[in-house]
Structure formats: C-alpha cells, structure tokens
C-alpha positions as CSV (number, residue, x, y, z in Angstrom):
1,M,0.2,19.8,15.2
2,T,-3.2,21.1,15.1
3,E,-6.4,19.6,16.3
4,L,-7.6,17.0,14.3
5,S,-11.6,16.9,14.0
6,E,-11.4,13.3,12.6
7,R,-9.5,10.1,12.9
8,Y,-9.1,7.4,10.1
9,L,-7.6,4.0,9.8
10,Y,-5.7,3.7,6.8
11,F,-4.0,0.7,5.3
12,A,-0.5,1.0,3.8
13,Y,1.1,-1.8,1.3
14,G,3.8,-0.2,-0.4
15,A,6.0,3.0,0.7
16,N,3.9,3.7,3.5
17,L,5.1,0.8,5.0
18,N,8.3,2.3,5.9
19,Q,7.7,3.9,9.4
20,S,10.4,6.5,8.9
21,A,9.5,7.3,5.9
22,M,5.5,8.0,7.3
23,S,7.1,9.5,10.4
24,L,8.2,12.1,8.0
25,R,5.3,12.4,5.7
26,C,2.8,12.3,8.4
27,P,4.1,13.0,11.9
28,G,2.1,12.1,14.4
29,A,0.2,9.3,12.2
30,E,0.0,6.1,14.9
31,Y,1.3,2.9,13.7
32,V,-1.6,0.3,15.0
33,G,-0.4,-3.2,13.6
34,R,-0.8,-5.4,10.8
35,A,-3.6,-6.2,8.8
36,R,-4.7,-8.3,5.6
37,L,-6.8,-7.3,2.7
38,A,-8.6,-10.3,1.4
39,Q,-9.3,-11.0,-2.1
40,Y,-6.6,-8.7,-3.2
41,R,-3.0,-9.2,-4.7
42,L,0.2,-6.8,-4.7
43,V,1.5,-5.9,-8.3
44,F,3.6,-2.9,-9.5
45,R,2.4,-0.7,-12.4
46,A,2.8,2.5,-13.8
47,K,0.9,4.9,-16.0
48,S,3.2,5.8,-19.0
49,F,6.6,4.5,-19.3
50,G,7.7,4.8,-16.0
51,V,8.6,2.6,-13.3
52,G,6.1,0.7,-11.6
53,V,4.7,1.5,-8.1
54,A,3.0,-0.6,-5.6
55,D,-0.5,-1.2,-6.0
56,V,-3.8,-3.8,-5.0
57,V,-6.0,-5.2,-7.7
58,P,-8.8,-7.9,-7.1
59,R,-7.7,-11.4,-7.1
60,D,-9.9,-14.3,-5.5
61,G,-8.3,-16.7,-3.3
62,R,-5.3,-13.7,-2.6
63,A,-4.7,-11.6,0.0
64,V,-2.5,-8.4,1.0
65,W,-0.6,-7.9,3.7
66,G,0.0,-4.4,5.1
67,A,-0.1,-1.8,7.8
68,L,-2.9,0.0,10.0
69,W,-1.8,3.2,10.6
70,E,-4.6,5.8,12.6
71,L,-4.3,9.2,10.8
72,G,-5.8,12.2,11.1
73,D,-7.3,15.0,8.7
74,D,-3.9,16.6,8.2
75,H,-2.3,13.3,7.4
76,I,-4.6,12.6,4.9
77,R,-3.7,16.0,3.3
78,S,-0.6,15.0,3.6
79,L,-1.0,11.5,1.7
80,D,-3.3,12.9,-1.2
81,R,-0.5,15.0,-2.3
82,F,2.4,11.9,-2.0
83,E,-0.3,9.6,-3.8
84,G,-1.0,12.1,-6.4
85,Y,-4.6,11.9,-5.6
86,P,-7.1,12.1,-7.6
87,H,-5.0,11.7,-10.6
88,L,-2.8,8.9,-10.0
89,Y,-4.5,7.1,-7.0
90,T,-7.9,7.0,-6.1
91,R,-9.1,6.9,-2.2
92,E,-11.5,3.9,-1.3
93,R,-12.6,2.3,1.9
94,V,-12.0,-1.5,2.0
95,L,-12.3,-4.1,4.8
96,V,-9.1,-5.2,6.4
97,T,-8.5,-7.9,9.2
98,D,-6.2,-7.3,11.9
99,D,-3.7,-9.7,13.4
100,R,-6.7,-10.6,16.0
101,G,-9.2,-11.5,13.1
102,I,-11.0,-7.9,14.2
103,D,-12.5,-6.5,10.8
104,H,-11.8,-3.0,10.4
105,M,-13.1,-0.2,7.6
106,A,-9.4,1.2,6.6
107,I,-9.0,3.9,3.6
108,V,-6.9,2.7,0.9
109,Y,-5.2,4.1,-2.1
110,K,-5.5,2.5,-5.7
111,M,-4.0,3.4,-8.9
112,T,-6.8,5.0,-11.4
113,G,-5.2,2.6,-14.2
114,G,-1.6,1.6,-15.9
115,H,0.2,-1.4,-17.1
116,L,2.6,-3.8,-15.2
117,A,5.7,-2.4,-14.7
118,T,9.1,-2.9,-12.5
119,P,9.7,-0.7,-9.8
120,G,13.1,1.1,-9.1
121,Y,15.6,-0.2,-6.6
122,F,15.2,2.7,-4.5
123,Y,11.7,2.4,-3.9
124,Y,11.6,-1.3,-4.1
125,S,14.2,-1.0,-1.2
126,T,12.1,1.7,0.7
127,I,8.9,-1.3,0.6
128,A,11.1,-3.9,1.7
129,E,12.4,-2.1,4.5
130,G,8.9,-1.5,5.6
131,Y,8.1,-4.9,5.5
132,R,10.7,-5.7,7.9
133,D,9.3,-2.6,10.0
134,C,6.0,-4.0,10.2
135,G,7.0,-7.8,10.4
136,L,5.5,-8.6,7.2
137,P,5.9,-11.7,4.9
138,D,8.5,-10.6,2.4
139,S,7.8,-13.3,0.2
140,Q,4.7,-11.4,-0.8
141,L,6.5,-8.7,-1.9
142,M,9.1,-10.9,-3.6
143,R,6.2,-12.5,-5.5
144,A,4.6,-9.1,-6.6
145,Y,8.1,-8.2,-8.1
146,I,8.6,-11.5,-10.2
147,E,4.9,-11.7,-11.4
148,T,5.3,-7.7,-12.5
149,D,9.1,-8.6,-14.0
150,N,7.9,-12.0,-15.8
151,P,6.2,-11.9,-19.2
152,E,5.0,-15.6,-18.6
153,K,3.7,-15.0,-15.3
154,R,1.9,-11.5,-16.3
155,M,-0.1,-13.6,-18.6
156,T,-1.2,-16.2,-15.8
157,S,-1.3,-14.2,-12.7
158,D,-3.2,-11.1,-13.8
C-alpha cells in the first residue's frame, strides 16, 4: 500500500459494515468500532426501477447505528468508485458518536435522490452479515426493510 497523506474517519451503515467486503474493497482500512448517527434513519432507495440500496435520511428522534473505519486517500478513492460518487452518492461530513460517548466528524455517503425500493436478497444478506460483524442491533436493519417494503409504513414513516 502506498504511503497515505491523510487519514479519515468514515461512517458505514450499509454494505461497508461487512468486514470481509471492506477488507477486499479497502485493504488496510482499520475498523475503529461502532457509532451512531443521530437524527437520521436507515432506508433503502433506488434511483430508477432497480433494487434498493442503503441510504440515511434525516429523521427527528431516530438514529442509525453503523461502523467507524479509519481510511486513507486510496481507500476514499476506492469507496468513491464503489458508491458511484458523485452521481449515485454524495460525500458529506457528519457528527457521529462512538460507544464511549465521544463525538467524531466522519465522512458518510448519502444518495443523491431516489425513491423507496426493496433491497435484493444478496445485498441485504451482505449488510446483515456486517451487522453481526460489528455487533449492531439487527432490529434497525429489519425495521428499515419493513418500512421500505410496506406501503402503509411508507406513508407514516417518511
């Protein structure tokens, strides 16, 4: 791996929670631990008629659990390609709180638009494995799926 000029904290909430996938996508990235993004909720969205992918959207009173990774410049370039930056996802800095209650500024990828859409089985399974890897509450993942897949919940939970 080349010498990295800068280090970043990255908040993962979808497929990048999966530690085996991240080790392939971003070799040498360091898993820091669990963190929470307050005032957001996890959803699945698509840009057109495809299957849904994970996204975070503002929502008072909710929070999204995820993982903090320490990354270098090469990792960010790799994630930019994986996330379809800047067309499918944008990159922003957000305030997250780790398990110890310490706040951190971290990079997060957010979709550039789209509509609620159910995720595919393999993608959902990849995220579910990431939840287990990080010891996250899988009830959050199931809730996002149910709210995405259930038309009545869509109206009341957006």
